[in-house]
C-alpha positions as a Python dict, from the first residue, in 0.01 Angstrom:
ca = {
    (1, 'X'): (0, 0, 0),
    (2, 'X'): (-271, -83, -191),
    (3, 'X'): (-573, 197, -193),
    (4, 'X'): (-955, 148, -398),
    (5, 'X'): (-965, 447, -568),
    (6, 'X'): (-1193, 542, -848),
    (7, 'X'): (-1045, 375, -1265),
    (8, 'X'): (-1141, 609, -1508),
    (9, 'X'): (-991, 398, -1752),
    (10, 'X'): (-1313, 108, -1829),
    (11, 'X'): (-1511, 189, -2064),
    (12, 'X'): (-1837, 260, -1901),
    (13, 'X'): (-1926, 473, -1654),
    (14, 'X'): (-1624, 480, -1385),
    (15, 'X'): (-1561, 147, -1102),
    (16, 'X'): (-1334, 131, -830),
    (17, 'X'): (-963, -56, -861),
    (18, 'X'): (-777, -175, -708),
    (19, 'X'): (-395, -47, -709),
    (20, 'X'): (-113, -20, -601),
    (21, 'X'): (72, 286, -506),
    (22, 'X'): (439, 418, -256),
    (23, 'X'): (424, 437, 83),
    (24, 'X'): (557, 747, 76),
    (25, 'X'): (446, 1148, 41),
    (26, 'X'): (515, 1209, -312),
    (27, 'X'): (584, 1608, -224),
    (28, 'X'): (799, 1566, 76),
    (29, 'X'): (875, 1233, 81),
    (30, 'X'): (790, 1206, 420),
    (31, 'X'): (571, 869, 544),
    (32, 'X'): (243, 781, 296),
    (33, 'X'): (-89, 750, 568),
    (34, 'X'): (-74, 401, 624),
    (35, 'X'): (-406, 388, 807),
    (36, 'X'): (-728, 377, 566),
    (37, 'X'): (-1109, 426, 584),
    (38, 'X'): (-1327, 388, 304),
    (39, 'X'): (-1589, 671, 234),
    (40, 'X'): (-1901, 715, 11),
    (41, 'X'): (-1756, 891, -296),
    (42, 'X'): (-2024, 1062, -536),
    (43, 'X'): (-1868, 1155, -886),
    (44, 'X'): (-2160, 1261, -1039),
    (45, 'X'): (-2311, 968, -1171),
    (46, 'X'): (-2275, 726, -902),
    (47, 'X'): (-2189, 671, -549),
    (48, 'X'): (-1881, 422, -485),
    (49, 'X'): (-1718, 287, -209),
    (50, 'X'): (-1349, 422, -182),
    (51, 'X'): (-1038, 443, 29),
    (52, 'X'): (-916, 813, 208),
    (53, 'X'): (-630, 880, 428),
    (54, 'X'): (-419, 1133, 574),
    (55, 'X'): (-72, 1207, 533),
    (56, 'X'): (48, 1302, 847),
    (57, 'X'): (284, 1643, 724),
    (58, 'X'): (-16, 1685, 619),
    (59, 'X'): (31, 1683, 259),
    (60, 'X'): (-272, 1607, 75),
    (61, 'X'): (-305, 1275, -202),
    (62, 'X'): (-541, 1328, -516),
    (63, 'X'): (-764, 1005, -640),
    (64, 'X'): (-669, 1190, -995),
    (65, 'X'): (-259, 1149, -893),
    (66, 'X'): (-312, 866, -749),
    (67, 'X'): (-375, 674, -1017),
    (68, 'X'): (-89, 866, -1194),
    (69, 'X'): (110, 674, -1032),
    (70, 'X'): (-35, 366, -955),
    (71, 'X'): (-7, 352, -1341),
    (72, 'X'): (362, 436, -1326),
    (73, 'X'): (411, 181, -1108),
    (74, 'X'): (240, -109, -1302),
    (75, 'X'): (436, -18, -1614),
    (76, 'X'): (771, -59, -1436),
    (77, 'X'): (695, -340, -1331),
    (78, 'X'): (559, -506, -1644),
    (79, 'X'): (922, -332, -1757),
    (80, 'X'): (1112, -512, -1539),
    (81, 'X'): (897, -874, -1591),
    (82, 'X'): (961, -803, -2002),
    (83, 'X'): (1351, -732, -1934),
    (84, 'X'): (1356, -1082, -1682),
}
């Protein structure tokens, strides 16, 4: 699933980036909320348009956890590319 969430890895402030995360809830393994909508998110300095979703199981996905998951997926994809 591709989501738009704040990217704090940039050096100048915060921007919104597209990240790939899994389709399952990281807590229980159930389906992740595939229906997303965009909302304005104020990070203390600027307003960003980000995706939010509701998981059917009721577990909440934090943006920080989604960023960590996206980083792990990217790392695994890079490792696969380097071994092939």
